[in-house]
C-alpha positions in Angstrom: -24.1 -17.4 20.5 -21.8 -18.2 17.9 -18.1 -16.1 17.8 -17.8 -13.9 15.2 -14.3 -15.4 13.7 -12.4 -17.6 11.5 -9.9 -19.4 13.2 -8.9 -22.4 10.5 -9.4 -23.2 7.0 -8.8 -27.0 5.6 -8.3 -27.8 1.8 -8.8 -31.4 1.1 -5.7 -32.5 -1.1 -5.4 -35.1 -3.9 -2.1 -35.0 -3.3 -0.9 -33.8 0.0 2.8 -33.7 -0.8 2.5 -31.4 -3.5 0.7 -29.2 -2.0 2.6 -29.2 0.8 5.7 -28.4 -1.2 3.5 -25.6 -3.3 3.0 -23.6 -0.3 6.4 -24.1 1.4 7.6 -22.8 -2.1 6.0 -19.6 -1.2 7.8 -19.3 1.9 5.2 -20.6 4.3 6.7 -22.2 7.0 4.9 -25.3 8.2 3.8 -25.2 12.1 5.9 -28.1 14.4 3.0 -30.2 14.7 2.8 -30.9 11.0 3.3 -34.3 10.3 3.5 -36.5 6.5 -0.5 -37.1 7.2 -1.5 -33.4 7.6 0.5 -29.8 7.2 -0.7 -26.5 9.3 0.4 -23.0 8.5 0.0 -20.0 10.7 -1.7 -17.2 8.3 -1.6 -14.5 11.0 -4.2 -15.4 13.2 -5.7 -18.1 10.9 -4.2 -21.7 10.6 -4.7 -23.1 7.4 -4.4 -27.2 7.2 -3.3 -29.2 4.2 -5.2 -33.0 4.8 -6.0 -36.0 3.0 -9.3 -35.4 1.2 -10.7 -38.7 1.5 -10.1 -38.2 5.1 -11.8 -34.8 5.2 -14.7 -36.2 3.4 -15.1 -38.9 5.7 -15.2 -36.8 8.6 -16.8 -33.8 7.2 -19.1 -35.0 4.8 -19.6 -38.9 5.1 -22.5 -39.3 2.7 -21.2 -37.5 0.1 -18.6 -38.2 -2.9 -15.3 -36.9 -3.2 -15.8 -33.4 -4.9 -14.6 -33.1 -8.8 -11.7 -31.3 -10.0 -13.2 -28.1 -11.0 -13.3 -25.0 -8.9 -15.1 -25.4 -5.8 -17.0 -21.9 -5.7 -14.4 -20.6 -2.9 -11.6 -18.1 -2.6 -9.0 -17.2 -0.2 -7.6 -13.9 0.0 -4.1 -12.7 1.1 -4.5 -8.8 1.7 -1.2 -7.0 0.9 -0.1 -3.4 2.3 0.3 -1.6 -0.9 -1.4 -1.2 -4.5 2.1 -2.0 -5.7 2.7 -5.1 -3.7 -0.4 -7.5 -5.2 2.1 -7.5 -8.5 5.1 -8.4 -6.5 3.4 -11.1 -4.5 1.5 -12.4 -7.6 4.5 -12.9 -9.5 6.0 -14.9 -6.2 3.4 -17.0 -6.6 3.7 -17.9 -10.1 7.2 -18.3 -9.3 6.4 -21.1 -7.0 4.4 -22.8 -9.2 0.8 -21.7 -9.1 -1.3 -20.9 -12.0 -2.3 -17.3 -13.3 -6.3 -17.1 -13.4 -6.8 -13.2 -13.6 -3.6 -11.1 -14.2 -3.8 -8.2 -11.1 -5.9 -5.2 -12.2 -7.6 -2.2 -10.6 -11.3 -2.5 -9.8 -13.9 -0.1 -9.2 -14.2 -0.6 -5.9 -11.2 1.2 -5.6 -8.7 -1.8 -4.7 -6.6 -3.8 -7.3 -6.1 -7.8 -7.2 -5.3 -10.8 -9.2 -6.0 -14.7 -8.7 -3.8 -17.6 -9.0 -4.9 -21.2 -8.3 -2.5 -23.9 -6.2 -2.0 -27.1 -8.3 -5.2 -28.4 -6.9 -7.2 -25.6 -8.1 -8.0 -23.7 -5.1 -8.5 -19.7 -6.1 -6.4 -17.0 -4.0 -6.8 -13.7 -4.8 -3.8 -11.3 -4.0 -5.7 -7.8 -3.0 -4.8 -4.6 -1.8 -7.9 -3.4 -0.5 -7.7 0.2 1.2 -10.8 -0.2 3.1 -9.3 -3.1 5.0 -6.0 -2.1 5.8 -3.2 -4.2 6.7 -0.1 -3.9 9.0 2.8 -5.8 7.5 
């Protein structure tokens, strides 16, 4: 049986220092075992790794070409505790250098969210989803 959990997400970075600086600009603290070659963040039970994209490709997809520069079809999300917090966190992400994809709005599924991208195009949804409460 495969355990039903997600413990780690790794983003392959074209410019590792740029992504490191971007996420620390969000106020995120790298874990002590980070180095110049890989950065780790604890995201409340799930770890995020930033690693050189060629090294990641060599390990995870050795027969594949490097991915292109467009969107890769994956989004990551930061859920917040309140509807109003979506806008606050969204604005903080923009101040740290994120690119706005979609401004926050209320959705017919009952929540509120907006999308930003990091410097290499990884999409982050900033969301309040009342059906998935967050304890902050």
